[in-house]
BAVO-780305 format. One record per atom (N, C-alpha, C, O): residue number from 1; residue in three letters; atom name; x, y, z. Coordinates in steps of 0.1 Angstrom, whole numbers, plus 2048, in hexadecimal, padded with zeros to 3 digits. Each point is the difference from the previous one (the first is absolute). Last residue first. Layout:
num, residu, atome, c1, c2, c3
NUM, ala, CA, X, Y, Z
...
END
This chain:
num, residu, atome, c1, c2, c3
113, val, N, 9D9, DF8, C18
113, val, CA, 800, 807, 7F2
113, val, C, 7F3, 808, 7FF
113, val, O, 7FD, 806, 7F6
112, leu, N, 827, 7E0, 833
112, leu, CA, 7F4, 806, 7FB
112, leu, C, 800, 808, 7F2
112, leu, O, 809, 808, 7FD
111, arg, N, 810, 7D0, 825
111, arg, CA, 803, 809, 7F5
111, arg, C, 7F2, 805, 7FB
111, arg, O, 7F8, 7F9, 7FA
110, val, N, 817, 7F5, 83A
110, val, CA, 7FA, 7FE, 7F2
110, val, C, 805, 80A, 7F7
110, val, O, 805, 80B, 803
109, ala, N, 7FF, 7DD, 833
109, ala, CA, 808, 808, 7F5
109, ala, C, 7F9, 7FD, 7F3
109, ala, O, 7FE, 7F5, 7FD
108, thr, N, 7EE, 805, 836
108, thr, CA, 803, 7FA, 7F3
108, thr, C, 806, 80A, 7F7
108, thr, O, 7FA, 80B, 7FE
107, gly, N, 80B, 7F7, 83A
107, gly, CA, 7F3, 801, 7F6
107, gly, C, 806, 7FA, 7F3
107, gly, O, 80C, 7FB, 800
106, ser, N, 802, 818, 837
106, ser, CA, 801, 7F6, 7F4
106, ser, C, 7F4, 802, 7F7
106, ser, O, 7F5, 806, 802
105, ala, N, 829, 80F, 82D
105, ala, CA, 7F7, 804, 7F6
105, ala, C, 801, 7F4, 7F4
105, ala, O, 80B, 7FC, 7FC
104, ser, N, 801, 80E, 83D
104, ser, CA, 802, 7F9, 7F3
104, ser, C, 7F5, 803, 7F6
104, ser, O, 7F5, 801, 804
103, val, N, 824, 810, 82E
103, val, CA, 7F6, 802, 7F7
103, val, C, 803, 7F9, 7F3
103, val, O, 80B, 802, 7FB
102, met, N, 804, 800, 83D
102, met, CA, 803, 7FA, 7F2
102, met, C, 7F4, 804, 7F8
102, met, O, 7F4, 7FE, 805
101, leu, N, 826, 811, 82C
101, leu, CA, 7F4, 801, 7F8
101, leu, C, 803, 7FB, 7F2
101, leu, O, 809, 804, 7F9
100, met, N, 80D, 7F7, 83B
100, met, CA, 801, 802, 7F3
100, met, C, 7F4, 800, 7F8
100, met, O, 7F7, 7F9, 805
99, ser, N, 80D, 7FD, 82A
99, ser, CA, 807, 80D, 7FF
99, ser, C, 803, 803, 7F0
99, ser, O, 805, 80B, 7FD
98, gly, N, 7E3, 7D1, 820
98, gly, CA, 7F9, 807, 7F6
98, gly, C, 808, 80D, 7FC
98, gly, O, 7FA, 809, 7FB
97, asn, N, 819, 7DA, 824
97, asn, CA, 7F6, 808, 806
97, asn, C, 7F8, 807, 7F6
97, asn, O, 7FB, 80B, 802
96, ala, N, 827, 7D6, 7EF
96, ala, CA, 7FC, 7FB, 80D
96, ala, C, 7F4, 807, 808
96, ala, O, 7F7, 7FA, 807
95, gly, N, 808, 806, 7C3
95, gly, CA, 80B, 802, 80B
95, gly, C, 7FB, 7FC, 80C
95, gly, O, 7F5, 7FD, 802
94, ile, N, 7EB, 817, 7D6
94, ile, CA, 808, 7F4, 803
94, ile, C, 80C, 804, 80B
94, ile, O, 801, 80B, 804
93, thr, N, 7CB, 805, 7E3
93, thr, CA, 80B, 803, 808
93, thr, C, 808, 7F4, 803
93, thr, O, 7FA, 7F6, 803
92, glu, N, 7E7, 81A, 7D0
92, glu, CA, 803, 7F6, 80C
92, glu, C, 80B, 807, 809
92, glu, O, 808, 808, 7FC
91, tyr, N, 7D5, 7FF, 7D4
91, tyr, CA, 808, 806, 80B
91, tyr, C, 801, 7F6, 80B
91, tyr, O, 7F7, 7F8, 803
90, asp, N, 7FC, 80B, 7C5
90, asp, CA, 7FE, 7FA, 80D
90, asp, C, 80A, 806, 809
90, asp, O, 80B, 804, 7FC
89, leu, N, 7DB, 802, 7D0
89, leu, CA, 808, 804, 80A
89, leu, C, 800, 7FB, 80E
89, leu, O, 7F5, 800, 805
88, asp, N, 7FE, 7F6, 7C3
88, asp, CA, 7FD, 800, 80E
88, asp, C, 80A, 803, 808
88, asp, O, 80B, 7FB, 7FD
87, val, N, 7E4, 808, 7CB
87, val, CA, 809, 802, 80A
87, val, C, 7FB, 7FF, 810
87, val, O, 7F6, 806, 804
86, gly, N, 7FB, 7F3, 7CA
86, gly, CA, 7FD, 7F9, 80B
86, gly, C, 808, 801, 80C
86, gly, O, 802, 7F6, 808
85, leu, N, 815, 816, 7CB
85, leu, CA, 7F1, 800, 803
85, leu, C, 7FE, 7F8, 80C
85, leu, O, 809, 7F8, 804
84, val, N, 81F, 826, 7DE
84, val, CA, 7FE, 7F6, 80B
84, val, C, 7F3, 7FF, 805
84, val, O, 7FB, 80B, 805
83, ala, N, 823, 808, 7CC
83, ala, CA, 7F6, 801, 80C
83, ala, C, 7FF, 7F4, 808
83, ala, O, 803, 7F4, 7FC
82, asn, N, 81A, 80F, 7DF
82, asn, CA, 7FD, 80F, 7FF
82, asn, C, 7F5, 803, 80B
82, asn, O, 7FC, 80B, 801
81, ala, N, 82D, 7CB, 7F5
81, ala, CA, 7F3, 805, 802
81, ala, C, 7FE, 810, 800
81, ala, O, 80A, 808, 802
80, gly, N, 81E, 7D6, 7FA
80, gly, CA, 7FA, 806, 7F4
80, gly, C, 7F2, 806, 801
80, gly, O, 7F9, 803, 7F6
79, leu, N, 825, 7E8, 82C
79, leu, CA, 7F9, 7F5, 7F8
79, leu, C, 7FA, 807, 7F3
79, leu, O, 7FA, 7F9, 7F8
78, gln, N, 81D, 824, 827
78, gln, CA, 80A, 7F4, 7FB
78, gln, C, 7F9, 7F5, 7F8
78, gln, O, 806, 7FA, 7F7
77, arg, N, 7DF, 827, 820
77, arg, CA, 807, 807, 7F3
77, arg, C, 80B, 7F4, 7FA
77, arg, O, 801, 7FD, 7F4
76, ala, N, 7E9, 7FA, 835
76, ala, CA, 7F6, 7FE, 7F3
76, ala, C, 808, 805, 7F4
76, ala, O, 801, 7FB, 7F5
75, asn, N, 815, 80A, 833
75, asn, CA, 7FE, 7F3, 7FD
75, asn, C, 7F8, 7FD, 7F4
75, asn, O, 802, 7F6, 7F8
74, gly, N, 800, 835, 81A
74, gly, CA, 80C, 7FC, 7FA
74, gly, C, 800, 7F2, 7FC
74, gly, O, 806, 7FD, 7F5
73, gln, N, 7D6, 813, 822
73, gln, CA, 800, 805, 7F2
73, gln, C, 80D, 7FC, 7FA
73, gln, O, 800, 7FC, 7F4
72, met, N, 7FC, 7F8, 83A
72, met, CA, 7F8, 7F8, 7F8
72, met, C, 7FE, 805, 7F2
72, met, O, 7FE, 7F8, 7F7
71, glu, N, 81A, 822, 826
71, glu, CA, 808, 7F4, 7FD
71, glu, C, 7F7, 7F5, 7F8
71, glu, O, 806, 7F9, 7F8
70, arg, N, 7E6, 82F, 816
70, arg, CA, 80C, 804, 7F7
70, arg, C, 807, 7F3, 7FE
70, arg, O, 804, 7FE, 7F4
69, ile, N, 7DB, 7FE, 82C
69, ile, CA, 7FA, 802, 7F3
69, ile, C, 809, 805, 7F6
69, ile, O, 7FD, 7FE, 7F4
68, ala, N, 812, 7FF, 838
68, ala, CA, 7FC, 7F2, 7FC
68, ala, C, 7F9, 801, 7F2
68, ala, O, 803, 7F7, 7F9
67, ile, N, 80B, 832, 81D
67, ile, CA, 80C, 7F7, 7FB
67, ile, C, 7FC, 7F3, 7FB
67, ile, O, 805, 7FB, 7F6
66, glu, N, 7D9, 823, 81A
66, glu, CA, 806, 804, 7F4
66, glu, C, 80C, 7F8, 7FA
66, glu, O, 802, 7FE, 7F4
65, lys, N, 7EA, 7F8, 836
65, lys, CA, 7F6, 7FC, 7F5
65, lys, C, 807, 804, 7F4
65, lys, O, 800, 7F8, 7F7
64, ala, N, 816, 815, 82F
64, ala, CA, 802, 7F2, 7FE
64, ala, C, 7F6, 7FB, 7F5
64, ala, O, 804, 7F7, 7F8
63, arg, N, 7F9, 836, 817
63, arg, CA, 80D, 7FD, 7FA
63, arg, C, 801, 7F2, 7FC
63, arg, O, 803, 7FD, 7F4
62, arg, N, 7D7, 810, 823
62, arg, CA, 800, 806, 7F3
62, arg, C, 80E, 7FC, 7F9
62, arg, O, 800, 7FC, 7F4
61, leu, N, 7FE, 7F9, 839
61, leu, CA, 7F6, 7F7, 7F8
61, leu, C, 7FF, 805, 7F2
61, leu, O, 800, 7F7, 7F7
60, glu, N, 817, 823, 826
60, glu, CA, 807, 7F4, 7FF
60, glu, C, 7F8, 7F7, 7F7
60, glu, O, 806, 7FA, 7F7
59, glu, N, 7E6, 82E, 817
59, glu, CA, 809, 802, 7F7
59, glu, C, 809, 7F4, 7FC
59, glu, O, 804, 7FE, 7F5
58, glu, N, 7DD, 7FE, 82D
58, glu, CA, 7FA, 803, 7F3
58, glu, C, 809, 802, 7F4
58, glu, O, 7FF, 7FB, 7F5
57, tyr, N, 810, 803, 838
57, tyr, CA, 7FD, 7F2, 7FC
57, tyr, C, 7F9, 801, 7F1
57, tyr, O, 802, 7F8, 7F7
56, ala, N, 808, 832, 81F
56, ala, CA, 80D, 7F9, 7FD
56, ala, C, 7FE, 7F2, 7FA
56, ala, O, 807, 7FD, 7F7
55, gly, N, 7D4, 81F, 819
55, gly, CA, 806, 803, 7F4
55, gly, C, 80C, 7F9, 7FC
55, gly, O, 802, 7FD, 7F5
54, ser, N, 7D4, 7F8, 82B
54, ser, CA, 80E, 7FF, 800
54, ser, C, 805, 802, 7F3
54, ser, O, 800, 7F8, 7F7
53, arg, N, 7D2, 81A, 821
53, arg, CA, 806, 7F7, 7F6
53, arg, C, 80F, 801, 802
53, arg, O, 805, 80A, 803
52, gly, N, 7D5, 7FE, 825
52, gly, CA, 804, 805, 7F5
52, gly, C, 808, 7F7, 7F6
52, gly, O, 801, 7F4, 804
51, gly, N, 7FD, 80D, 835
51, gly, CA, 7F6, 800, 7F5
51, gly, C, 807, 806, 7F3
51, gly, O, 80B, 806, 800
50, val, N, 80A, 7F0, 82C
50, val, CA, 7F7, 80E, 7FF
50, val, C, 7F7, 800, 7F6
50, val, O, 7F8, 80A, 7FF
49, ile, N, 823, 7CE, 806
49, ile, CA, 7FC, 803, 80C
49, ile, C, 7F6, 80C, 800
49, ile, O, 7F4, 7FF, 804
48, asp, N, 824, 7F6, 7D5
48, asp, CA, 7F5, 7F7, 802
48, asp, C, 7F9, 801, 80E
48, asp, O, 7F4, 7FE, 801
47, arg, N, 833, 81B, 7F4
47, arg, CA, 7F5, 805, 7F7
47, arg, C, 7F3, 7F8, 803
47, arg, O, 7F5, 805, 801
46, ile, N, 835, 7ED, 812
46, ile, CA, 7F9, 80C, 806
46, ile, C, 7F4, 805, 7F9
46, ile, O, 7F6, 803, 806
45, gly, N, 820, 7DA, 7E6
45, gly, CA, 7FC, 7FB, 80D
45, gly, C, 7F9, 80C, 807
45, gly, O, 7F4, 7FF, 805
44, ala, N, 826, 80B, 7D6
44, ala, CA, 7F4, 7FA, 7FC
44, ala, C, 7F8, 7FB, 80C
44, ala, O, 7F3, 801, 800
43, phe, N, 836, 810, 807
43, phe, CA, 7F7, 80B, 7FE
43, phe, C, 7F3, 7FA, 7FA
43, phe, O, 7F6, 806, 802
42, met, N, 82D, 7DA, 805
42, met, CA, 7FD, 808, 80E
42, met, C, 7F6, 80A, 7FD
42, met, O, 7F7, 7FF, 808
41, asp, N, 819, 7EA, 7D3
41, asp, CA, 7F8, 7F7, 808
41, asp, C, 7FC, 808, 80D
41, asp, O, 7F4, 800, 804
40, lys, N, 82B, 814, 7DE
40, lys, CA, 7F0, 800, 7FB
40, lys, C, 7F8, 7F9, 809
40, lys, O, 7F5, 804, 803
39, phe, N, 837, 7FB, 808
39, phe, CA, 7FB, 80D, 803
39, phe, C, 7F1, 800, 7FC
39, phe, O, 7F7, 805, 806
38, met, N, 824, 7D5, 7EE
38, met, CA, 7FC, 800, 80E
38, met, C, 7F9, 80D, 804
38, met, O, 7F8, 7FF, 809
37, asn, N, 803, 7EB, 7C7
37, asn, CA, 80B, 808, 807
37, asn, C, 7FC, 802, 80E
37, asn, O, 7F4, 802, 802
36, ala, N, 7FF, 7D5, 7DA
36, ala, CA, 7FB, 80C, 808
36, ala, C, 80B, 807, 808
36, ala, O, 808, 7F9, 806
35, gly, N, 7FD, 7ED, 7CA
35, gly, CA, 801, 7FE, 80D
35, gly, C, 7FC, 80C, 808
35, gly, O, 803, 80B, 7FC
34, met, N, 7EF, 7DC, 7D4
34, met, CA, 805, 80C, 806
34, met, C, 801, 7FE, 80F
34, met, O, 7F7, 7FA, 806
33, val, N, 804, 7EB, 7C7
33, val, CA, 7FF, 7FD, 80F
33, val, C, 807, 80D, 807
33, val, O, 80C, 802, 7FD
32, ala, N, 7DB, 7EF, 7D0
32, ala, CA, 808, 809, 808
32, ala, C, 7FF, 7FE, 80E
32, ala, O, 7F5, 7FF, 805
31, glu, N, 801, 7EA, 7C6
31, glu, CA, 7FF, 7FF, 80F
31, glu, C, 808, 80B, 805
31, glu, O, 80A, 804, 7FB
30, gly, N, 7DC, 7E7, 7D5
30, gly, CA, 80B, 809, 806
30, gly, C, 7FE, 800, 80F
30, gly, O, 7F5, 7FE, 805
29, ser, N, 7FB, 7E4, 7CA
29, ser, CA, 7FE, 804, 80F
29, ser, C, 80B, 809, 802
29, ser, O, 80A, 800, 7F9
28, val, N, 7D9, 7E3, 7DC
28, val, CA, 80C, 807, 805
28, val, C, 7FD, 805, 80D
28, val, O, 7F4, 800, 805
27, ile, N, 7FA, 7D9, 7D4
27, ile, CA, 7FE, 807, 80C
27, ile, C, 80D, 807, 804
27, ile, O, 80B, 7FA, 7FF
26, gly, N, 7E8, 7FC, 7CD
26, gly, CA, 805, 7FA, 80E
26, gly, C, 7FD, 809, 809
26, gly, O, 7FE, 80C, 7FE
25, leu, N, 7F8, 7FC, 7D3
25, leu, CA, 80E, 7FD, 802
25, leu, C, 804, 7FA, 80D
25, leu, O, 80C, 7FC, 802
24, tyr, N, 7CA, 80A, 7D8
24, tyr, CA, 802, 800, 80E
24, tyr, C, 80E, 7FC, 803
24, tyr, O, 804, 7F6, 7FB
23, gly, N, 7E5, 826, 7D9
23, gly, CA, 806, 7F3, 805
23, gly, C, 802, 801, 80F
23, gly, O, 803, 80B, 805
22, glu, N, 7E3, 813, 7E0
22, glu, CA, 806, 7FA, 7F6
22, glu, C, 807, 7F3, 804
22, glu, O, 802, 7F6, 7F9
21, val, N, 7D3, 828, 819
21, val, CA, 80C, 7FA, 804
21, val, C, 806, 7F6, 7F4
21, val, O, 7FA, 7F6, 7FC
20, ser, N, 7E8, 83A, 800
20, ser, CA, 7FF, 7F1, 801
20, ser, C, 80E, 7FB, 804
20, ser, O, 80A, 807, 7FE
19, tyr, N, 7DB, 82D, 80A
19, tyr, CA, 80D, 7F8, 7FC
19, tyr, C, 7FA, 7F0, 800
19, tyr, O, 7F7, 7FC, 808
18, gly, N, 7EB, 827, 805
18, gly, CA, 806, 806, 7F2
18, gly, C, 80D, 7F7, 7FD
18, gly, O, 805, 802, 7F5
17, glu, N, 7EE, 7FD, 83E
17, glu, CA, 7F7, 804, 7F5
17, glu, C, 807, 806, 7F5
17, glu, O, 808, 80A, 801
16, val, N, 80B, 7CF, 81F
16, val, CA, 801, 80D, 7FE
16, val, C, 7F7, 806, 7F5
16, val, O, 800, 7FB, 7F4
15, thr, N, 802, 7D8, 831
15, thr, CA, 800, 806, 7F3
15, thr, C, 803, 80F, 801
15, thr, O, 801, 806, 80B
14, pro, N, 7FC, 7DF, 81B
14, pro, CA, 805, 7F4, 7F9
14, pro, C, 802, 807, 7F0
14, pro, O, 808, 7FB, 7F8
13, thr, N, 7FE, 823, 836
13, thr, CA, 7F5, 7FB, 7F9
13, thr, C, 806, 7F5, 7F5
13, thr, O, 80C, 801, 7FD
12, thr, N, 80D, 81C, 821
12, thr, CA, 7FA, 7F5, 808
12, thr, C, 7F6, 7F8, 7F7
12, thr, O, 7FC, 7F5, 804
11, thr, N, 830, 828, 7E8
11, thr, CA, 7F1, 802, 804
11, thr, C, 7FC, 7F2, 808
11, thr, O, 806, 7F5, 7FF
10, val, N, 823, 82A, 7E4
10, val, CA, 7FF, 7F7, 80B
10, val, C, 7F1, 801, 806
10, val, O, 7FC, 80B, 803
9, ile, N, 824, 805, 7CE
9, ile, CA, 7F3, 7FF, 807
9, ile, C, 800, 7F5, 80B
9, ile, O, 805, 7F5, 7FE
8, met, N, 825, 82A, 7F1
8, met, CA, 7FB, 7F2, 7FF
8, met, C, 7F2, 801, 807
8, met, O, 7FE, 806, 80A
7, arg, N, 826, 821, 7E0
7, arg, CA, 7F7, 7FC, 80A
7, arg, C, 7FA, 7F1, 7FC
7, arg, O, 7FD, 7FD, 7F4
6, lys, N, 834, 80D, 7F8
6, lys, CA, 7F2, 807, 802
6, lys, C, 7F7, 7FA, 809
6, lys, O, 802, 7F6, 805
5, gly, N, 829, 7F8, 7F4
5, gly, CA, 802, 80D, 805
5, gly, C, 7F3, 809, 801
5, gly, O, 7FE, 80A, 807
4, lys, N, 808, 7CE, 7D7
4, lys, CA, 805, 801, 80C
4, lys, C, 804, 80F, 803
4, lys, O, 806, 807, 7F9
3, ser, N, 7CF, 7F3, 7E9
3, ser, CA, 80E, 7FA, 7FF
3, ser, C, 807, 802, 80D
3, ser, O, 7FB, 807, 809
2, glu, N, 7D0, 7F4, 7E2
2, glu, CA, 808, 808, 809
2, glu, C, 80E, 7F9, 7FE
2, glu, O, 802, 7F4, 7FD
1, met, N, 7DD, 802, 7E2
1, met, CA, 7F9, 808, 80A
1, met, C, 809, 809, 808
1, met, O, 800, 80C, 800
END
């Protein structure tokens, strides 16, 4: 169906309509840990005081999620998968002051036909 370099199906569902699972290849994951920039923290704090959304943090979350999913897909490709099913995304703050953001993506690597 798909070869290396082509789009991989990544879904939170356990199945993909129109496809059958030919083989389950194992659990795969990807992680991204992002440090919070001091200036972003400062401006996000100001934004929180006056109200509104923190675009800087939202962008960091998006970037971390994309990195974690890309890493998970790479691990799935190494197993010969063309899809990852049952994907779960987890977000955590880590570090002494919660100054780091960790996003992890995990799912089951499969070969669909």
